[in-house]
C-alpha positions in Angstrom: 140.1 233.5 146.0 141.0 234.5 142.9 144.5 232.6 141.4 144.4 234.1 138.6 142.9 235.6 135.1 142.6 232.9 132.3 141.4 233.4 128.9 138.9 231.7 126.9 140.0 230.7 123.1 137.9 228.8 120.7 140.2 226.7 118.8 139.4 226.3 114.8 140.2 224.0 112.4 143.0 225.4 109.8 141.6 223.8 106.9 137.9 224.6 107.0 137.4 226.5 109.6 135.0 224.4 111.6 135.1 224.8 115.4 136.4 222.3 117.2 137.5 223.0 120.8 137.8 225.4 123.3 141.1 225.8 126.1 140.9 227.6 129.0 144.7 228.9 129.4 146.1 231.1 132.1 147.4 234.4 131.2 151.0 233.4 133.1 151.0 229.7 130.5 150.3 231.6 127.7 153.8 231.2 126.4 154.3 228.1 127.4 151.3 226.4 125.8 151.5 224.6 122.1 150.0 224.0 119.4 147.2 221.7 119.4 146.3 218.8 117.3 142.4 217.8 117.0 140.2 215.9 115.3 138.1 217.7 112.3 134.4 215.5 112.5 133.4 218.1 109.4 137.1 217.3 107.1 137.3 213.7 109.3 140.9 213.8 109.8 143.2 215.2 112.2 144.2 218.8 111.4 146.1 221.8 113.4 143.9 224.2 115.2 143.8 227.9 115.1 143.1 229.8 118.3 141.1 233.3 118.9 140.4 235.2 122.0 137.1 234.5 122.8 136.4 236.2 125.6 138.2 237.0 129.8 136.5 234.8 132.6 136.8 235.9 135.9 
């Protein structure tokens, strides 16, 4: 039984635009989601992540 749609977001480093993470967020929880900080292998430091919508999963 479906529990609601989730959207897949790709996370990119704000400094070098390298892809660092993939996040699945429920549509209802999008407003409560706080910005991420992840380690970037290309920059070799902790950077903020900008999210781009990738696809809708069912």
